[in-house]
C-alpha positions in Angstrom: -22.2 53.8 -7.4 -23.3 54.8 -3.9 -25.2 51.7 -2.4 -28.2 54.1 -1.2 -28.7 55.6 -4.7 -28.3 52.1 -6.2 -31.0 50.6 -4.0 -33.3 53.8 -4.7 -32.8 53.6 -8.6 -33.4 49.7 -8.7 -36.5 50.0 -6.7 -37.9 52.8 -8.8 -37.4 50.9 -11.8 -38.5 47.4 -10.9 -41.7 48.6 -9.0 -44.1 49.2 -12.0 -42.5 46.1 -13.8 -43.3 43.9 -10.9 -46.8 45.3 -10.6 -47.7 44.9 -14.2 -46.5 41.3 -14.3 -48.6 40.6 -11.2 -51.8 42.1 -12.6 -51.3 40.3 -15.8 -50.9 37.0 -13.9 -54.2 37.6 -12.0 -55.9 38.4 -15.2 -54.8 35.4 -17.0 -55.7 33.2 -14.0 -59.3 34.5 -13.5 -60.1 34.5 -17.4 -57.6 31.8 -18.9 -57.9 33.9 -22.3 -55.2 33.8 -25.0 -54.9 37.6 -24.9 -54.5 37.7 -21.2 -51.8 34.9 -21.1 -50.0 36.8 -23.9 -49.9 39.8 -21.7 -48.4 37.7 -18.8 -45.8 36.6 -21.2 -44.9 40.1 -22.2 -44.9 41.4 -18.7 -42.8 38.5 -17.4 -40.3 39.0 -20.2 -40.0 42.7 -19.3 -39.5 41.8 -15.6 -37.0 39.1 -16.3 -35.1 41.4 -18.7 -34.8 44.0 -16.0 -33.2 41.6 -13.6 -31.1 39.9 -16.2 -29.2 43.0 -16.9 -25.4 42.1 -16.6 -24.6 45.6 -15.5 -27.3 45.7 -12.7 -25.9 42.1 -11.6 -22.3 43.2 -11.6 -23.1 46.3 -9.6 -25.2 44.5 -7.2 -22.6 41.9 -6.8 -19.9 44.3 -6.3 -21.6 46.4 -3.7 -22.9 43.4 -1.9 -19.3 42.0 -1.7 -18.0 45.3 -0.6 -20.2 45.4 2.6 -19.9 49.1 2.7 -23.4 49.9 4.0 -24.0 50.0 7.6 -27.8 50.3 7.7 -29.3 46.7 8.3 -32.3 47.5 6.3 -30.0 48.8 3.5 -27.8 45.8 3.6 -30.9 43.5 3.4 -32.3 45.3 0.4 -28.9 45.0 -1.4 -28.7 41.2 -0.8 -32.2 40.8 -2.1 -31.3 42.8 -5.2 -28.1 40.6 -5.8 -30.1 37.4 -5.4 -32.8 38.4 -7.8 -30.4 39.6 -10.3 -28.5 36.4 -9.8 -31.5 34.2 -10.3 -32.2 35.7 -13.8 -28.9 35.9 -15.3 -29.4 34.7 -18.8 -29.4 36.0 -22.5 -32.3 37.5 -24.3 -33.1 34.4 -26.5 -33.3 32.2 -23.2 -35.8 34.8 -21.7 -37.7 34.8 -25.0 -37.9 30.9 -25.1 -38.7 30.6 -21.3 -41.5 33.2 -21.4 -43.0 31.7 -24.7 -43.0 28.1 -23.3 -44.4 29.1 -19.9 -47.1 31.1 -21.7 -48.1 27.9 -23.8 -48.2 25.5 -20.9 -49.9 27.9 -18.7 -52.8 28.2 -21.3 -53.1 24.4 -21.5 -53.2 24.0 -17.7 -55.6 26.7 -17.0 -58.0 25.7 -19.8 -57.7 21.9 -19.5 -60.7 20.0 -18.5 -60.7 16.3 -18.1 -63.3 14.6 -20.5 -65.1 11.3 -19.9 -67.6 9.9 -22.4 -68.0 13.4 -24.0 -68.4 14.9 -20.6 -66.1 17.7 -19.3 -65.2 17.6 -15.6 -63.7 20.2 -13.5 -61.1 19.6 -10.9 -63.7 20.0 -8.3 -65.8 17.3 -9.9 -62.8 15.1 -10.3 -61.9 15.5 -6.5 -65.6 14.8 -5.4 -65.6 11.5 -7.6 -62.2 10.4 -6.3 -63.4 11.2 -2.7 -66.7 9.6 -2.6 -67.2 7.0 -5.5 -67.1 3.4 -4.6 -67.0 2.4 -8.2 -63.4 1.1 -8.9 -63.9 1.6 -12.8 -65.2 5.2 -12.3 -62.4 6.4 -10.3 -59.8 4.8 -12.5 -61.4 6.5 -15.5 -61.5 9.8 -13.8 -57.9 9.5 -12.6 -56.8 8.6 -16.0 -58.6 11.6 -17.6 -56.8 14.0 -15.0 -53.6 13.0 -16.1 -54.0 13.5 -19.7 -52.9 17.2 -19.6 -49.5 15.7 -18.9 -49.2 14.4 -22.4 -50.1 17.8 -23.6 -47.2 19.6 -22.0 -44.6 17.2 -21.2 -42.3 18.1 -24.0 -42.5 21.6 -23.3 -41.7 21.1 -19.8 -38.7 19.0 -20.5 -37.5 22.1 -22.6 -38.1 24.4 -19.8 -35.9 22.4 -17.8 -33.2 22.4 -20.4 -33.4 26.1 -20.6 -33.4 26.7 -17.1 -30.3 24.3 -16.5 -28.5 26.0 -19.4 -28.9 29.4 -17.5 -27.9 28.0 -14.2 -24.8 26.2 -15.7 -23.6 29.1 -17.6 -23.3 30.8 -14.1 -21.4 27.7 -12.6 -24.2 26.1 -11.0 -24.7 22.3 -11.2 -28.3 22.7 -12.5 -31.5 24.8 -12.0 -32.3 22.7 -8.8 -29.0 23.7 -7.1 -29.1 27.4 -8.2 -32.9 27.8 -7.1 -32.1 26.5 -3.6 -28.8 28.4 -3.2 -30.2 31.7 -4.4 -33.2 31.4 -2.2 -31.0 31.2 0.9 -31.5 27.3 1.3 -28.4 25.0 1.8 -29.2 22.0 -0.4 -27.0 19.6 1.6 -28.8 20.7 4.7 -32.1 20.3 3.2 -31.4 16.9 1.8 -30.1 15.8 5.3 -33.2 17.1 6.8 -35.5 15.4 4.4 -33.6 12.1 4.7 -34.4 12.3 8.7 -38.0 13.1 7.9 -38.2 10.0 5.7 -36.8 7.9 8.2 -38.9 9.1 11.1 -42.1 9.2 9.2 -41.4 5.7 7.6 -43.0 3.3 10.3 -46.0 5.5 11.1 -46.7 6.1 7.5 -46.6 2.5 6.8 -49.0 1.8 9.5 -51.4 4.7 8.4 -51.1 3.4 4.6 -51.9 -0.1 5.9 -55.1 1.2 7.6 -56.0 3.1 4.5 -55.5 0.1 2.2 -58.0 -1.7 4.6 -60.6 0.9 4.3 -60.2 1.5 0.6 -60.2 -2.2 -0.2 -63.5 -2.6 1.6 -64.9 0.5 0.1 -64.3 -0.6 -3.5 -64.8 -4.3 -2.7 -61.5 -5.6 -3.9 -58.5 -7.1 -2.3 -55.7 -4.9 -1.0 -53.2 -6.1 -3.7 -55.6 -4.8 -6.4 -55.4 -1.2 -5.2 -53.9 1.4 -7.4 -53.3 5.2 -7.2 -56.8 6.0 -8.4 -58.3 4.2 -5.1 -56.9 6.8 -2.6 -59.2 9.5 -2.8 -56.9 12.2 -4.6 -55.2 12.6 -7.8 -51.7 12.5 -6.4 -52.5 11.2 -3.0 -51.2 14.4 -1.5 -54.2 14.3 0.7 -56.0 11.2 1.9 -59.5 9.6 1.8 -61.8 9.9 4.8 -60.4 7.6 7.3 -63.4 7.1 9.8 -66.7 8.4 11.2 -65.5 12.0 11.2 -67.2 13.4 7.8 -65.4 16.8 7.6 -67.5 17.8 4.7 -70.6 17.6 6.5 -69.5 20.0 9.0 -69.3 22.9 6.5 -72.2 21.7 4.3 -74.5 24.6 3.2 -72.2 27.1 4.8 -70.6 30.2 3.1 -66.9 29.3 3.3 -65.8 32.9 3.0 -67.9 33.8 6.2 -66.4 31.0 8.1 -63.0 32.4 7.1 -64.1 36.0 8.1 -65.1 34.6 11.6 -61.9 32.7 12.0 -59.8 35.6 11.5 -61.9 38.0 13.3 -61.7 35.9 16.4 -57.9 36.2 16.1 -58.1 40.0 15.7 -57.4 40.1 12.1 -59.5 41.6 9.1 -59.9 39.8 5.9 -63.0 41.4 4.3 -60.8 43.8 2.4 -58.9 41.0 0.8 -61.9 38.9 0.0 -63.4 41.9 -1.7 -60.5 42.1 -4.1 -60.5 38.2 -4.6 -62.1 35.8 -7.0 -63.6 33.0 -5.0 -65.8 30.8 -7.2 -65.2 28.5 -10.2 -66.1 29.1 -13.8 -64.9 28.1 -17.3 -61.4 29.1 -18.3 -60.4 30.2 -14.7 -57.3 28.6 -13.1 -58.6 25.8 -11.0 -56.1 26.0 -8.3 -55.9 28.7 -5.5 -53.2 31.3 -4.7 -52.8 34.7 -3.0 -51.0 37.4 -4.6 -49.8 40.9 -3.3 -49.9 43.0 -6.6 -48.1 46.1 -5.4 -46.7 45.6 -2.0 -49.0 48.5 -1.1 -51.9 46.5 0.1 -53.6 45.3 -3.0 -53.9 41.8 -1.7 -56.1 39.2 -3.6 -56.8 35.5 -3.4 -58.0 33.1 -6.3 -60.1 30.2 -5.1 -62.6 27.9 -6.5 -64.9 27.5 -3.5 -67.6 24.8 -2.7 -69.0 23.9 0.7 -66.4 21.3 1.5 -63.7 20.9 4.2 -60.9 21.1 1.6 -62.0 24.4 0.4 -62.6 25.7 3.9 -58.9 24.7 4.7 -57.8 26.2 1.3 -59.4 29.5 1.8 -58.0 29.7 5.4 -54.6 28.7 4.0 -54.7 31.5 1.2 -55.8 34.1 3.7 -53.0 33.1 5.8 -50.8 34.4 3.0 -52.9 37.5 2.8 -52.7 38.4 6.6 -48.9 38.0 6.4 -48.7 40.5 3.6 -51.4 42.8 5.2 -49.9 43.2 8.6 -46.2 43.4 7.8 -44.7 46.9 8.5 -45.9 49.1 5.6 -43.3 51.6 6.8 -40.5 49.3 5.6 -38.6 50.0 2.2 -40.5 48.5 -0.7 -38.2 45.7 -1.3 -38.7 44.5 2.1 -42.4 44.6 2.1 -42.7 40.8 1.6 -42.5 37.7 3.9 -39.0 36.7 5.1 -39.2 33.7 3.0 -41.5 31.7 0.9 -41.6 28.9 3.5 -42.3 31.3 6.3 -45.5 32.5 4.6 -46.2 28.9 3.8 -46.0 28.2 7.6 -48.6 30.7 8.5 -51.0 29.5 5.7 -50.5 26.0 6.8 -51.2 26.9 10.4 -54.2 28.7 9.6 -55.6 26.0 7.4 -55.0 23.3 10.0 -57.5 25.2 12.3 -60.3 23.3 10.5 -59.2 20.2 12.3 -59.3 22.1 15.7 -62.3 21.3 17.9 -62.2 24.8 19.1 -62.9 25.9 15.6 -66.0 23.8 15.5 -67.2 25.5 18.6 -66.1 28.9 17.9 -66.7 29.1 14.2 -69.2 26.6 13.1 -71.1 26.7 16.4 -71.0 23.0 17.2 -72.2 22.0 20.6 -69.2 21.7 23.1 -70.1 17.9 23.8 -70.1 17.1 20.2 -66.9 18.9 19.5 -65.3 17.2 22.2 -66.6 14.0 21.0 -64.9 14.8 17.6 -61.4 15.5 19.0 -59.9 12.2 18.8 -61.1 11.7 15.2 -60.0 15.2 14.3 -56.4 14.6 15.9 -56.2 11.3 13.8 -57.3 13.0 10.5 -54.8 15.9 11.1 -51.9 13.5 11.9 -52.7 11.5 8.8 -52.9 14.6 6.7 -49.4 15.7 7.8 -47.8 12.4 7.1 -49.4 11.9 3.8 -48.4 15.5 2.7 -45.0 15.0 4.1 -44.4 11.8 1.9 -46.0 13.7 -1.1 -43.4 16.6 -0.6 -40.6 13.9 -0.4 -41.8 12.7 -3.7 -42.0 16.0 -5.4 -38.6 17.2 -4.1 -36.6 14.2 -4.9 -38.4 14.0 -8.3 -37.5 17.5 -9.4 -33.7 17.0 -8.1 -33.4 14.1 -10.5 -35.5 15.8 -13.2 -33.1 18.7 -13.3 -30.1 16.3 -13.0 -31.0 14.9 -16.4 -34.1 16.2 -18.3 -33.6 13.5 -21.0 -33.8 10.6 -18.4 -36.9 8.2 -18.3 -38.8 10.6 -16.3 -41.9 8.4 -16.3 -40.1 5.6 -14.5 -38.3 8.0 -12.2 -41.7 9.5 -11.1 -43.2 6.1 -10.3 -40.0 5.1 -8.5 -40.3 8.1 -6.3 -44.1 7.5 -5.9 -43.5 3.8 -4.8 -40.6 4.7 -2.4 -42.1 7.8 -0.7 -45.9 7.3 -1.0 -46.0 3.5 -1.0 -48.5 3.4 -4.0 -48.2 0.6 -6.6 -47.8 1.8 -10.0 -50.1 0.9 -12.7 -49.0 -2.1 -14.8 -47.3 -1.2 -17.8 -47.8 2.4 -17.0 -45.8 4.7 -19.6 -47.1 8.2 -19.4 -45.8 11.4 -18.3 -47.7 11.7 -15.1 -45.2 14.0 -13.6 -46.2 16.6 -16.0 -49.9 16.6 -14.9 -48.6 18.6 -11.6 -48.6 22.3 -12.5 -45.9 23.1 -10.0 -43.3 21.1 -12.1 -43.7 23.4 -15.1 -44.7 26.7 -13.7 -43.7 26.6 -10.0 -40.5 24.7 -10.1 -38.3 23.6 -7.3 -41.0 25.0 -4.7 -42.3 21.9 -2.9 -39.6 21.7 -0.3 -41.1 25.1 1.0 -44.4 23.3 1.8 -42.5 20.7 3.9 -40.5 23.6 5.6 -43.4 25.4 6.1 -45.1 22.3 8.0 -42.1 22.2 10.3 -42.5 25.8 11.0 -46.3 25.8 11.4 -45.8 23.0 14.0 -43.1 25.1 15.9 -45.3 28.2 15.8 -48.2 26.4 17.1 -46.3 25.0 19.9 -45.1 28.5 21.0 -48.6 30.2 20.5 -50.3 27.4 22.7 -47.6 28.0 25.3 -47.9 31.9 25.1 -51.6 32.4 24.5 -53.4 29.1 25.4 -54.4 28.5 21.9 -55.2 30.1 18.4 -59.0 29.9 17.6 -60.8 32.8 19.1 -57.7 34.5 20.7 -56.8 37.9 19.8 -53.6 37.5 21.7 -52.7 34.7 19.2 -53.1 37.1 16.3 -51.3 39.8 18.0 -48.3 37.2 18.6 -48.1 36.3 15.0 -48.5 40.0 13.8 -45.8 41.2 16.1 -43.2 38.3 15.8 -43.7 37.0 12.3 -45.6 39.7 10.0 -44.3 42.9 11.0 -40.5 42.3 10.3 -41.4 41.4 6.7 -38.2 40.7 4.7 -36.1 42.8 6.8 -34.8 39.6 8.5 -33.4 36.4 6.8 -35.6 33.3 7.7 -33.0 32.0 10.1 -32.9 35.1 12.1 -36.8 35.6 12.1 -37.4 32.1 13.3 -35.0 32.5 16.2 -36.1 35.7 17.4 -39.8 34.9 17.0 -39.7 31.4 18.7 -36.5 31.7 20.7 -34.9 28.6 18.7 -33.8 27.8 15.4 -36.2 25.8 13.1 -36.8 22.5 15.1 -38.4 19.5 13.3 -39.3 18.1 16.9 -42.5 20.0 16.9 -43.7 18.6 13.8 -42.5 15.0 14.4 -44.4 14.9 17.6 -47.6 16.5 16.0 -47.5 14.1 13.2 -46.2 11.0 14.8 -47.2 11.4 18.3 -44.0 10.7 19.8 
């Protein structure tokens, strides 16, 4: 078959399937109803069946190997078709079982609410208690209740791993972890070497930070440091940290409409987000997915975010983050072929989202967006820098935990995963496991089940976000309130879409390959 005709035919066939799948995902996330989740299962199965077609895969593989297409955009589309088909090579029974299991665990995650003493708690309520309570017994109970969903889904998540591994091994890959990275254009060994270097460079500063946090939290709860346990650190997974000092970030946004702050932030950079917000679902309610995400339904401009906003720093940061994904999609070149109307890579869009969320630590954001007096904003500068560095270190160590756990999870789903999880937590996050703990706490994290082998993208995104910030500050003098910074991002990062692979995009945009130096300097200060 002629490559151009093959690309055209593939695009025409997959477009309606992808849109139907994304619309079903959106409906299930905003409602959590059994009917909506069933529609996700059916739409996902149809989408997977299309890409799993052996004839499609063999044609894509042959045409891609032949390298008979001179047009760079055509060549890139052909490679993306090949990669998508390769990721989905599995038999009908595997597709059926995967979609059924994912549907079942999706409904449990979406509808789960922790219960204490007969009272149901939302994730927002859990987060508020863990962050603000000074009652050691209360935070232990709330933390424990937040983990119970893991027991409900653990065996199904193990079975998902078995099925994913079986499909990967039938293609000659070691396991699903290996296949996922390779077919997402990430070299596993290169990633592991990079993460080993990040572990080493972050170890000493993280130990110092953790010791400081231990001192603050032991005083807060009135206990000695050796009695501190995971529930004492202000977050269900210690992927974010407790308040470290005098800077009360929540007080800065109290009684403010978070979406208006987001609009002001993006308008100051010359970007419009009202249209995205008008299609979005922003506030919590029963049955709704309690997390946050951004989705581009049709690659034609129907971009939406799901959030569960309250007037807190966390949700201000989260909404800016999700809208970072949104503006990337909104400002890419709409004249690109449909298959290329997407970010260059998952971690390049995560980088933009992380960069935008981090503006909530920028004193200029306090001045330009919150209207804080300049002298007050400047007084907060040191505290904000400290909080920002702490956040980067804490999140890096959490990403190491997730990435290495998932690598071992797919290496052997039958292993003692409860122990392996806490081995990783103790090594990378320096938390003491609860005495005698024997529970599938790993399964309480929705990504392990439904967004597998993803967390490395967040860390790569952190590295690229720091590199982008360095280049933006050199080119435009800053980010907040600077339309020139918005134009730089639009022209260099957004417009190319998926027409370039991530390595080419980063080098063209920043003048150098992905360079961890920017992140290390911003997180460690060296």
